[in-house]
C-alpha positions as CSV (number, residue, x, y, z in Angstrom):
1,M,25.2,-14.4,-22.3
2,T,23.2,-17.7,-22.3
3,L,20.5,-17.8,-19.6
4,E,18.5,-21.1,-18.9
5,A,14.7,-21.1,-18.4
6,G,13.5,-21.1,-14.9
7,K,17.0,-20.4,-13.3
8,R,17.3,-17.2,-11.1
9,Y,19.9,-14.6,-12.0
10,A,21.3,-11.5,-10.2
11,F,23.0,-8.7,-12.2
12,S,24.8,-5.8,-10.6
13,A,26.7,-2.7,-12.1
14,E,28.9,-1.0,-9.3
15,S,31.0,2.2,-9.7
16,K,32.3,5.0,-7.7
17,E,32.7,7.3,-10.7
18,F,29.6,7.6,-12.4
19,D,25.8,6.4,-11.6
20,P,25.5,3.1,-13.6
21,A,22.3,1.5,-15.0
22,L,21.4,-2.0,-16.3
23,R,19.3,-3.0,-19.4
24,L,18.6,-6.3,-20.2
25,S,17.4,-7.4,-23.5
26,F,17.1,-10.3,-25.9
27,A,20.1,-10.6,-28.0
28,N,18.7,-10.3,-31.4
29,A,18.3,-7.3,-34.1
30,E,15.1,-6.0,-32.4
31,D,17.0,-5.6,-29.1
32,E,13.5,-5.8,-27.2
33,E,13.9,-4.5,-23.7
34,I,12.8,-6.9,-20.7
35,A,13.8,-5.2,-17.8
36,T,16.0,-2.1,-16.7
37,D,17.3,-0.8,-13.3
38,D,19.0,2.3,-12.1
39,D,19.4,2.5,-8.2
40,G,18.2,-1.0,-7.1
41,G,21.6,-1.8,-5.6
42,E,23.4,0.0,-2.7
43,G,23.5,3.8,-3.0
44,R,23.4,4.7,-6.8
45,N,24.6,1.2,-7.8
46,A,22.3,-0.8,-10.3
47,Y,20.8,-4.3,-9.3
48,L,18.6,-6.7,-11.4
49,E,17.0,-10.0,-10.5
50,F,15.6,-12.0,-13.6
51,T,14.2,-15.3,-14.1
52,P,13.8,-16.1,-17.9
53,E,10.8,-17.9,-19.2
54,R,12.6,-19.3,-22.2
55,S,16.3,-20.3,-22.5
56,G,18.6,-18.5,-25.0
57,Q,21.0,-15.6,-25.7
58,Y,20.4,-12.5,-23.8
59,R,22.1,-8.9,-23.8
60,L,23.0,-7.1,-20.6
61,R,24.1,-3.6,-21.2
62,V,25.7,-1.1,-18.6
63,L,25.2,2.7,-19.2
64,A,25.3,5.8,-17.5
65,V,22.3,7.6,-16.3
66,D,23.8,10.7,-17.5
67,D,27.0,11.6,-19.8
68,S,29.5,10.7,-17.2
69,M,32.0,8.0,-17.7
70,G,34.4,5.8,-15.5
71,A,35.4,2.3,-14.3
72,Y,32.8,-0.2,-13.1
73,A,32.3,-3.6,-11.8
74,L,29.6,-5.9,-13.2
75,H,28.7,-9.0,-11.3
76,V,26.5,-12.0,-12.6
77,R,25.4,-14.7,-10.4
78,E,23.0,-17.4,-10.3
79,L,20.6,-17.4,-7.1
80,A,19.3,-20.5,-5.6
81,P,15.6,-21.5,-6.3
82,L,13.0,-20.2,-3.9
83,P,11.6,-22.9,-1.6
84,A,8.1,-24.0,-2.0
85,P,5.3,-21.8,-0.7
86,Q,4.3,-23.0,2.8
87,R,1.1,-24.1,3.9
88,P,1.2,-23.5,7.5
89,A,-1.5,-24.6,10.0
90,P,-3.0,-21.6,12.1
91,A,-2.0,-21.4,15.7
92,S,-5.6,-20.2,16.4
93,S,-8.4,-18.4,14.6
94,S,-11.0,-15.8,15.5
95,Q,-14.2,-14.3,13.9
96,I,-15.0,-10.5,14.0
97,A,-18.6,-9.7,14.3
98,F,-19.5,-6.5,12.3
99,K,-22.3,-4.1,13.1
100,H,-23.8,-2.5,10.0
101,Y,-25.2,0.9,9.8
102,V,-26.5,3.0,6.9
103,G,-26.3,6.8,6.6
104,A,-26.2,10.0,4.5
105,L,-24.1,13.2,4.7
106,T,-26.5,15.9,4.0
107,R,-26.7,19.8,4.3
108,T,-28.8,19.4,7.5
109,D,-25.9,17.4,9.3
110,G,-23.5,19.1,11.6
111,E,-20.5,20.8,10.1
112,V,-16.9,20.8,11.6
113,R,-14.3,22.8,9.5
114,G,-16.1,22.9,6.4
115,R,-17.2,19.2,6.4
116,R,-20.7,17.4,7.2
117,V,-20.2,14.7,9.8
118,D,-22.1,12.0,11.4
119,D,-21.0,11.0,14.8
120,Y,-21.3,7.6,16.4
121,L,-20.4,6.5,20.0
122,F,-19.2,3.2,20.7
123,R,-17.5,1.3,23.5
124,F,-14.2,-0.4,22.6
125,E,-12.1,-2.8,24.7
126,G,-8.2,-1.8,25.2
127,G,-5.8,-3.8,23.3
128,K,-8.1,-5.4,20.9
129,Q,-8.1,-4.3,17.3
130,V,-11.0,-2.5,15.9
131,M,-11.6,-2.4,12.1
132,I,-14.1,0.3,10.7
133,F,-15.2,0.5,6.9
134,M,-16.9,3.3,5.4
135,D,-18.2,2.5,1.7
136,R,-19.8,5.3,-0.5
137,E,-23.6,4.4,-1.8
138,T,-23.4,7.4,-4.2
139,D,-20.6,8.7,-6.5
140,S,-20.9,12.1,-5.2
141,L,-19.1,11.1,-1.7
142,D,-15.5,10.7,-1.0
143,P,-15.6,8.7,2.5
144,M,-13.3,9.5,5.3
145,I,-13.2,7.9,8.9
146,E,-11.9,9.4,12.2
147,V,-11.7,8.0,15.6
148,R,-11.8,10.2,18.6
149,A,-12.0,10.1,22.2
150,G,-15.7,10.0,23.3
151,T,-15.7,13.6,24.4
152,D,-13.7,15.0,21.6
153,R,-15.9,16.4,19.0
154,Y,-14.2,19.7,18.1
155,S,-10.5,19.3,17.8
156,D,-8.4,18.7,14.5
157,D,-6.4,15.8,16.3
158,P,-8.2,12.6,16.1
159,I,-6.8,9.4,17.5
160,A,-6.9,8.0,13.9
161,R,-8.0,8.9,10.5
162,D,-8.4,7.3,7.0
163,D,-9.5,8.6,3.7
164,D,-8.8,6.0,0.9
165,G,-7.6,2.9,2.6
166,G,-10.5,0.8,1.4
167,D,-11.5,-0.1,-2.3
168,G,-11.2,2.9,-4.6
169,T,-12.2,5.9,-2.6
170,N,-13.7,4.1,0.2
171,A,-12.2,4.3,3.7
172,L,-10.8,1.4,5.9
173,L,-9.5,2.3,9.3
174,I,-7.7,-0.2,11.7
175,F,-6.7,0.8,15.1
176,T,-6.0,-0.8,18.5
177,P,-7.4,1.5,21.5
178,D,-5.0,1.8,24.3
179,E,-7.7,1.8,27.0
180,S,-11.4,0.6,27.4
181,G,-13.9,3.2,27.1
182,E,-16.3,5.2,24.9
183,Y,-15.0,6.3,21.4
184,L,-16.4,8.5,18.8
185,V,-16.4,7.2,15.2
186,R,-16.9,10.0,12.7
187,A,-18.3,9.3,9.4
188,T,-17.3,12.5,7.0
189,S,-15.8,13.1,3.7
190,S,-12.5,14.2,2.4
191,G,-13.6,17.8,1.4
192,E,-16.6,20.2,0.5
193,D,-16.6,19.2,-3.2
194,N,-17.3,15.5,-2.5
195,G,-18.9,15.8,0.8
196,F,-22.6,14.7,0.2
197,G,-24.2,11.3,-0.2
198,G,-25.2,8.0,1.2
199,Y,-22.6,5.7,2.8
200,S,-22.7,2.2,4.7
201,L,-20.5,1.9,7.9
202,R,-19.1,-1.4,9.2
203,V,-17.8,-1.5,12.8
204,G,-16.1,-4.7,14.4
205,Q,-13.7,-5.4,17.1
206,Q,-11.5,-8.4,17.8
207,P,-13.0,-11.0,20.3
């Protein structure tokens, strides 16, 4: 088929008798593959959306995922262009002030379930989002953050926990406390093998 550069196309292969797949390629001797799909449609049906960078002849192939055979319906349609990206004016804006802390997990720190921990006590307001970053300063540490009720230091059921939510193996935890009060932020590691080293901690709450 002939496709035009810049236009959006949708291809679907539907069958009740076998599991269809789609393969899109340039219609030349090299048969260079551009895109494939197996179950992008409803159920086991195949579905592809494609916007060619250049006009020309393309080959769309319907095939079975396994050795099964049967009837199928192939649909090709042109999609409307996407509207231009919006540049909305914000309804409001706010700034979060972060407090910065520097620490290190060592063999002299407290130990809970085989992991060294540093516990920090904060007062958070209920209903306002809290953001906590824990970044490693040494490669030997894989940071993990836990948030607990202010008096809960020993259970294995924190209010919230994050291991790798930040960049790389760093931790990033976002949560909203239900009630105002004291909360314990625990800086720890994901395990014993990578549980020692320096870190920086940033804690801030929505104003």
